[in-house]
TIRO-2110 file (N, C-alpha, C; in Angstrom, 1 decimal):
// TIRO-2110
-18.5, -34.9, -14.4, N, 1, A
-18.1, -36.0, -15.2, CA, 1, A
-17.2, -37.0, -14.0, C, 1, A
-17.6, -36.8, -12.3, N, 2, A
-16.6, -37.6, -11.5, CA, 2, A
-17.8, -38.5, -11.5, C, 2, A
-19.2, -37.9, -10.6, N, 3, A
-20.8, -38.9, -10.4, CA, 3, A
-20.8, -38.9, -11.5, C, 3, A
-21.3, -38.8, -12.7, N, 4, A
-21.1, -39.8, -13.8, CA, 4, A
-20.5, -41.1, -13.8, C, 4, A
-19.7, -41.0, -13.7, N, 5, A
-18.1, -42.6, -13.5, CA, 5, A
-18.7, -42.7, -12.2, C, 5, A
-19.6, -42.9, -11.1, N, 6, A
-19.7, -43.8, -9.6, CA, 6, A
-20.7, -43.5, -9.9, C, 6, A
-21.9, -43.5, -10.5, N, 7, A
-23.4, -43.7, -10.7, CA, 7, A
-23.2, -45.1, -12.0, C, 7, A
-22.5, -44.7, -12.7, N, 8, A
-22.3, -46.2, -13.9, CA, 8, A
-21.9, -46.9, -13.4, C, 8, A
-21.0, -47.2, -12.8, N, 9, A
-20.2, -48.1, -12.1, CA, 9, A
-20.8, -49.3, -10.4, C, 9, A
-21.6, -48.2, -10.3, N, 10, A
-23.2, -48.8, -9.2, CA, 10, A
-24.2, -48.9, -9.6, C, 10, A
-24.4, -49.4, -11.1, N, 11, A
-25.5, -49.4, -11.8, CA, 11, A
-25.0, -50.9, -11.7, C, 11, A
-24.3, -50.5, -12.6, N, 12, A
-23.8, -52.3, -13.2, CA, 12, A
-22.9, -53.0, -12.4, C, 12, A
-22.4, -52.8, -11.0, N, 13, A
-22.6, -53.9, -10.5, CA, 13, A
-24.2, -54.1, -9.2, C, 13, A
-25.3, -53.6, -9.3, N, 14, A
-26.8, -53.5, -8.7, CA, 14, A
-27.2, -54.7, -10.2, C, 14, A
-27.0, -55.2, -11.1, N, 15, A
-26.9, -55.3, -12.3, CA, 15, A
-26.9, -56.7, -12.2, C, 15, A
-25.2, -56.8, -12.3, N, 16, A
-24.4, -58.2, -11.2, CA, 16, A
-25.0, -58.7, -10.6, C, 16, A
-26.1, -57.9, -9.5, N, 17, A
-26.0, -58.9, -8.3, CA, 17, A
-27.8, -59.4, -8.9, C, 17, A
-28.5, -58.7, -9.5, N, 18, A
-29.6, -58.7, -9.9, CA, 18, A
-29.5, -60.5, -10.8, C, 18, A
-28.9, -60.6, -11.5, N, 19, A
-28.3, -61.2, -12.4, CA, 19, A
-27.8, -62.5, -11.2, C, 19, A
-26.8, -62.1, -10.9, N, 20, A
-26.7, -63.7, -10.0, CA, 20, A
-27.5, -64.6, -9.4, C, 20, A
-28.6, -63.6, -9.0, N, 21, A
-29.4, -63.9, -7.9, CA, 21, A
-30.9, -64.3, -8.8, C, 21, A
-30.9, -64.3, -10.5, N, 22, A
-32.1, -64.4, -10.9, CA, 22, A
-31.4, -65.9, -11.7, C, 22, A
-30.0, -66.2, -11.8, N, 23, A
-29.7, -66.8, -12.6, CA, 23, A
-29.4, -68.3, -11.1, C, 23, A
-29.6, -68.1, -10.4, N, 24, A
-28.9, -68.7, -9.3, CA, 24, A
-30.5, -69.0, -8.2, C, 24, A
-31.5, -68.6, -8.7, N, 25, A
-32.7, -68.1, -7.7, CA, 25, A
-33.4, -70.2, -7.5, C, 25, A
-33.0, -71.2, -8.3, N, 26, A
-34.0, -72.6, -8.1, CA, 26, A
-33.2, -72.9, -8.7, C, 26, A
-32.3, -73.7, -7.0, N, 27, A
-30.7, -74.9, -6.5, CA, 27, A
-31.9, -76.2, -7.1, C, 27, A
-33.0, -75.8, -6.5, N, 28, A
-33.7, -77.2, -5.9, CA, 28, A
-34.9, -77.6, -7.2, C, 28, A
-34.7, -76.9, -8.3, N, 29, A
-35.0, -77.5, -9.4, CA, 29, A
-34.1, -78.8, -10.2, C, 29, A
-34.6, -79.5, -10.7, N, 30, A
-34.6, -81.2, -11.1, CA, 30, A
-33.3, -81.3, -12.8, C, 30, A
-32.5, -80.3, -12.4, N, 31, A
-32.1, -80.3, -13.6, CA, 31, A
-31.4, -79.7, -13.7, C, 31, A
-30.9, -79.3, -12.0, N, 32, A
-30.1, -77.9, -11.6, CA, 32, A
-28.7, -78.0, -12.2, C, 32, A
-28.9, -79.4, -11.9, N, 33, A
-27.0, -80.4, -12.3, CA, 33, A
-26.0, -79.6, -13.8, C, 33, A
-28.0, -80.2, -14.3, N, 34, A
-27.8, -81.2, -15.8, CA, 34, A
-27.4, -79.7, -16.7, C, 34, A
-27.6, -78.3, -16.5, N, 35, A
-28.3, -77.2, -16.2, CA, 35, A
-26.7, -76.1, -16.2, C, 35, A
-25.6, -76.7, -14.4, N, 36, A
-25.3, -75.8, -14.1, CA, 36, A
-23.6, -75.3, -14.4, C, 36, A
-23.3, -76.4, -15.4, N, 37, A
-22.8, -76.0, -16.8, CA, 37, A
-22.7, -74.6, -17.8, C, 37, A
-24.0, -74.6, -18.0, N, 38, A
-24.4, -73.2, -18.5, CA, 38, A
-24.5, -71.6, -17.6, C, 38, A
-24.9, -72.3, -16.6, N, 39, A
-25.0, -71.1, -15.6, CA, 39, A
-24.3, -70.9, -15.0, C, 39, A
-22.8, -71.5, -14.4, N, 40, A
-21.8, -71.0, -14.4, CA, 40, A
-21.2, -70.3, -15.3, C, 40, A
-21.3, -70.9, -16.9, N, 41, A
-21.0, -69.7, -18.0, CA, 41, A
-21.5, -68.9, -18.1, C, 41, A
-22.9, -69.2, -17.6, N, 42, A
-23.4, -67.5, -17.4, CA, 42, A
-22.6, -66.4, -16.4, C, 42, A
-22.9, -66.9, -16.0, N, 43, A
-23.0, -66.2, -14.7, CA, 43, A
-21.1, -65.2, -14.6, C, 43, A
-20.4, -66.1, -15.3, N, 44, A
-19.2, -65.4, -15.7, CA, 44, A
-18.9, -64.4, -16.5, C, 44, A
-19.6, -64.8, -17.6, N, 45, A
-19.5, -63.8, -18.7, CA, 45, A
-20.3, -62.1, -18.1, C, 45, A
-21.6, -62.3, -17.6, N, 46, A
-22.5, -61.2, -16.5, CA, 46, A
-21.5, -61.0, -15.6, C, 46, A
-20.6, -61.4, -15.2, N, 47, A
-19.1, -60.7, -14.6, CA, 47, A
-18.1, -59.9, -15.1, C, 47, A
-18.1, -60.8, -15.8, N, 48, A
-16.9, -60.1, -17.3, CA, 48, A
-17.5, -58.7, -17.4, C, 48, A
-18.1, -59.2, -18.4, N, 49, A
-18.7, -58.0, -19.0, CA, 49, A
-19.6, -57.1, -18.1, C, 49, A
-19.4, -57.2, -16.4, N, 50, A
-19.4, -55.8, -15.7, CA, 50, A
-18.8, -55.7, -15.0, C, 50, A
-17.8, -56.1, -14.4, N, 51, A
-16.5, -55.8, -13.1, CA, 51, A
-15.7, -55.3, -14.5, C, 51, A
-15.3, -55.5, -15.4, N, 52, A
-14.7, -54.9, -16.3, CA, 52, A
-14.5, -53.8, -16.4, C, 52, A
-15.8, -52.7, -16.9, N, 53, A
-16.3, -52.0, -16.7, CA, 53, A
-15.6, -50.6, -15.8, C, 53, A
-17.0, -51.6, -14.4, N, 54, A
-16.9, -51.0, -13.2, CA, 54, A
-15.3, -50.8, -12.8, C, 54, A
-14.9, -52.3, -13.4, N, 55, A
-13.2, -50.9, -12.8, CA, 55, A
-12.7, -49.9, -14.0, C, 55, A
-12.8, -50.5, -15.0, N, 56, A
-12.1, -49.7, -16.0, CA, 56, A
-13.2, -47.7, -14.8, C, 56, A
-13.7, -47.8, -14.9, N, 57, A
-14.8, -46.1, -14.4, CA, 57, A
-14.0, -46.0, -13.2, C, 57, A
-13.6, -47.0, -12.2, N, 58, A
-13.6, -46.5, -11.3, CA, 58, A
-11.8, -45.9, -11.3, C, 58, A
-11.1, -47.0, -11.8, N, 59, A
-9.7, -46.2, -11.8, CA, 59, A
-10.0, -44.3, -12.5, C, 59, A
-10.6, -44.4, -13.7, N, 60, A
-11.2, -42.9, -14.2, CA, 60, A
-10.9, -42.3, -13.1, C, 60, A
-12.4, -42.5, -12.5, N, 61, A
-12.5, -41.7, -11.6, CA, 61, A
-11.3, -41.0, -10.2, C, 61, A
-10.7, -42.1, -10.1, N, 62, A
-9.6, -41.5, -8.8, CA, 62, A
-8.8, -41.2, -9.8, C, 62, A
-8.7, -41.0, -11.0, N, 63, A
-7.1, -41.0, -12.3, CA, 63, A
-7.6, -39.2, -12.2, C, 63, A
-9.0, -38.7, -12.7, N, 64, A
-9.9, -37.7, -12.8, CA, 64, A
-9.4, -36.8, -11.8, C, 64, A
-9.9, -37.7, -10.2, N, 65, A
-10.2, -37.1, -8.5, CA, 65, A
-8.9, -36.4, -8.6, C, 65, A
END
């Protein structure tokens, strides 16, 4: 059970890293400043969706351990 939670947390963190790179991949884009608000909103949403479960899994992991 502990390994499953640790692996799930790692997968969530890797997904967040990949999405961060994909969202910010082209800062030289002409419309970058026009789309900055939507990019920030998208990143914030992804961080919330990934950080909360990862934190929960980590807490459960250490409580079970």
